[in-house]
Backbone bond lengths (Angstrom), bond angles and torsions (degrees), N, CA, C in turn:
res aa  C-N    CA-C-N  psi(-1)  N-CA   C-N-CA  omega(-1)  CA-C   N-CA-C  phi
1 M - - - 1.433 - - 1.531 110.24 -
2 L 1.319 116.36 -44.88 1.458 119.39 179.04 1.522 111.21 -67.49
3 Y 1.335 116.86 -32.46 1.462 120.53 178.31 1.527 110.25 -64.99
4 Y 1.316 116.97 -42.09 1.463 120.19 179.01 1.526 111.07 -68.08
5 L 1.309 117.02 -33.51 1.459 120.34 174.25 1.522 110.04 -64.21
6 Y 1.336 116.26 -42.39 1.468 121.02 177.06 1.529 110.62 -60.18
7 E 1.336 117.15 -46.37 1.464 120.57 179.62 1.525 111.51 -61.93
8 Y 1.303 117.02 -41.04 1.462 120.41 179.77 1.522 111.00 -64.74
9 L 1.319 116.73 -45.57 1.461 119.90 -178.80 1.520 111.80 -64.10
10 T 1.334 117.54 -40.87 1.466 119.28 179.32 1.519 111.25 -69.43
11 S 1.322 118.34 -32.39 1.466 120.06 177.22 1.527 111.38 -69.51
12 Q 1.328 116.69 -24.73 1.463 121.26 177.50 1.525 112.20 -88.11
13 G 1.332 116.90 -0.72 1.458 120.73 179.26 1.516 113.88 85.77
14 I 1.309 117.57 12.40 1.463 121.68 179.50 1.521 107.85 -97.03
15 H 1.329 116.42 120.35 1.460 121.19 -178.87 1.523 109.07 -118.65
16 I 1.316 116.06 114.62 1.461 122.56 178.96 1.524 107.46 -104.22
17 P 1.335 117.50 126.59 1.473 119.78 -178.72 1.534 111.75 -59.51
18 G 1.329 116.03 135.49 1.458 121.58 178.68 1.513 114.16 89.67
19 L 1.306 117.39 -20.25 1.465 120.69 -178.92 1.525 111.57 -72.43
20 N 1.315 115.97 -16.05 1.462 121.51 178.81 1.534 111.73 -64.21
21 L 1.329 117.38 -21.05 1.463 121.21 179.06 1.524 112.42 -63.34
22 L 1.307 117.66 -22.64 1.464 120.95 -179.00 1.524 112.60 -67.35
23 R 1.332 117.62 -11.37 1.464 120.60 176.59 1.519 111.65 -70.04
24 Y 1.319 117.64 -25.91 1.462 122.04 -172.82 1.525 111.01 -92.20
25 I 1.335 114.96 125.89 1.466 119.98 -178.83 1.525 111.33 -65.80
26 S 1.325 117.03 -31.27 1.468 119.74 179.95 1.531 110.81 -67.09
27 F 1.324 117.11 -37.62 1.462 120.48 177.11 1.524 110.48 -66.01
28 R 1.328 116.06 -44.73 1.466 119.57 -179.47 1.523 111.59 -65.59
29 A 1.335 117.30 -37.13 1.469 120.50 178.33 1.524 110.49 -66.97
30 G 1.321 116.51 -43.37 1.466 120.09 178.90 1.517 112.12 -64.03
31 M 1.312 116.52 -43.08 1.462 120.32 178.59 1.531 111.10 -66.11
32 S 1.319 116.33 -34.47 1.458 120.31 177.59 1.529 111.13 -64.62
33 V 1.329 116.57 -41.97 1.467 120.70 178.23 1.524 110.55 -65.07
34 L 1.332 116.47 -45.44 1.467 120.01 -179.38 1.528 111.72 -64.36
35 L 1.327 116.77 -41.87 1.461 119.96 178.91 1.528 111.11 -65.99
36 S 1.313 116.66 -39.19 1.462 120.43 177.94 1.525 111.28 -62.38
37 L 1.317 116.47 -44.90 1.464 120.81 177.90 1.523 110.76 -62.78
38 W 1.319 116.87 -43.32 1.462 121.40 -179.58 1.532 111.01 -62.59
39 I 1.325 116.91 -44.17 1.468 120.50 179.55 1.525 110.56 -62.10
40 A 1.332 116.72 -43.97 1.466 120.20 -179.15 1.521 111.24 -64.79
41 L 1.324 117.47 -39.95 1.463 120.21 -178.42 1.525 112.59 -73.35
42 V 1.318 116.79 -42.17 1.469 120.44 -175.52 1.528 111.57 -78.16
43 Y 1.317 117.07 -45.93 1.460 120.01 -173.53 1.524 113.65 -96.63
44 G 1.326 118.11 -9.04 1.463 120.72 -179.46 1.511 112.79 -59.64
45 K 1.319 116.62 -48.70 1.468 120.98 -179.52 1.534 111.01 -64.52
46 K 1.332 116.36 -37.49 1.467 119.57 179.26 1.528 111.09 -66.38
47 I 1.327 116.87 -39.11 1.463 120.41 178.73 1.525 110.44 -67.19
48 I 1.333 117.01 -41.06 1.468 120.59 178.31 1.524 110.66 -62.70
49 N 1.329 117.33 -43.93 1.470 120.26 177.75 1.524 111.44 -63.92
50 F 1.334 116.89 -38.45 1.461 121.18 177.22 1.528 110.51 -62.12
51 L 1.330 116.38 -43.76 1.466 120.07 179.66 1.522 111.51 -65.85
52 R 1.321 117.21 -35.49 1.471 120.20 177.17 1.520 111.14 -67.28
53 R 1.342 116.76 -40.89 1.471 119.92 178.38 1.525 111.01 -63.47
54 R 1.328 116.69 -35.49 1.462 121.06 179.53 1.527 111.66 -82.13
55 Q 1.323 116.58 2.12 1.466 124.38 178.89 1.523 112.09 56.25
56 M 1.333 115.61 44.47 1.463 121.12 175.59 1.519 108.97 -96.45
57 G 1.321 115.23 53.27 1.458 120.57 -177.18 1.514 112.24 -98.85
58 E 1.303 113.99 170.62 1.455 121.41 -178.56 1.526 110.52 -82.60
59 L 1.314 116.26 135.46 1.460 121.79 174.02 1.523 107.99 -92.96
60 V 1.324 115.97 132.05 1.459 120.79 -176.31 1.523 109.27 -110.13
61 R 1.328 115.55 126.14 1.466 120.23 175.52 1.521 108.66 -80.89
62 D 1.300 116.00 149.35 1.461 120.21 179.64 1.527 109.40 -81.29
63 L 1.324 115.85 104.80 1.456 121.46 178.30 1.516 111.58 -109.09
64 G 1.327 116.31 2.09 1.448 120.72 179.25 1.516 113.93 78.75
65 L 1.319 117.09 17.76 1.463 120.77 -179.23 1.522 110.86 -87.04
66 E 1.303 115.57 147.80 1.461 121.59 -179.40 1.536 109.66 -73.01
67 G 1.328 117.56 132.52 1.461 122.50 178.00 1.516 114.06 76.28
68 Q 1.294 116.74 13.50 1.458 121.52 -175.94 1.531 112.47 -70.86
69 K 1.313 117.04 -36.85 1.463 121.31 -176.94 1.530 112.08 -70.57
70 Q 1.318 118.27 -18.01 1.467 120.95 178.78 1.521 110.96 -67.03
71 K 1.310 117.04 -25.88 1.462 122.43 -177.34 1.530 112.03 -79.07
72 E 1.320 117.24 -15.57 1.459 120.79 -176.04 1.522 110.78 -65.37
73 G 1.326 115.77 133.69 1.455 121.62 179.29 1.513 113.84 90.96
74 T 1.328 118.38 -2.81 1.462 121.39 177.75 1.527 108.61 -68.38
75 P 1.337 118.58 128.96 1.466 120.49 179.61 1.528 111.47 -58.92
76 T 1.324 115.95 137.72 1.462 120.70 -176.47 1.518 112.68 -100.02
77 M 1.305 118.19 -4.38 1.458 120.95 -176.97 1.522 111.41 -107.18
78 G 1.316 117.78 40.96 1.459 121.71 179.34 1.515 113.03 -67.01
79 G 1.327 117.33 -20.59 1.460 121.15 176.30 1.514 112.30 -63.46
80 L 1.317 116.05 -19.24 1.460 121.00 176.36 1.525 110.71 -60.49
81 I 1.318 117.37 -36.79 1.466 121.94 177.62 1.524 109.76 -63.49
82 I 1.318 116.86 -42.93 1.463 121.12 -179.72 1.525 110.71 -65.43
83 I 1.317 117.12 -43.12 1.461 120.82 -179.27 1.521 110.76 -64.05
84 I 1.329 117.29 -46.31 1.463 120.84 -179.28 1.518 111.18 -65.08
85 S 1.344 116.62 -44.06 1.461 119.05 -176.81 1.525 112.23 -73.83
86 T 1.313 118.46 -10.59 1.462 121.46 174.58 1.523 111.16 -97.54
87 L 1.304 117.06 -41.74 1.455 121.57 -174.11 1.530 112.81 -67.34
88 I 1.312 117.81 -43.86 1.470 120.68 -177.09 1.529 112.23 -62.42
89 P 1.354 120.30 -49.95 1.470 118.82 177.68 1.530 113.52 -63.72
90 V 1.329 117.24 -34.46 1.464 119.35 178.60 1.524 110.17 -63.56
91 L 1.318 116.92 -43.18 1.461 119.79 179.64 1.527 112.17 -67.82
92 L 1.320 117.37 -33.21 1.460 120.16 -178.58 1.522 113.74 -78.05
93 F 1.327 117.58 -39.81 1.458 120.16 -168.80 1.523 115.08 -106.92
94 T 1.326 119.74 6.95 1.467 119.40 176.54 1.505 111.02 -107.04
């Protein structure tokens, strides 16, 4: 998305310093990785707290295992963090 914005601006004769880096796939890939990591670190805890407030936790059956009850209430939708932190950079930098 940002690459297409760069192409549009340059076709209109608008040149913004530093925006030329978006031409390079290595720059876009690196920025995508950094943005993905940043999203996971910053918003991961907020998403986990949100899931706990909505009581989307794991139900644990009593199997008689030691330490089993500690797992109760752990959010089960942690993959949501991975999907969000992957999808946003892909949409921005491809």
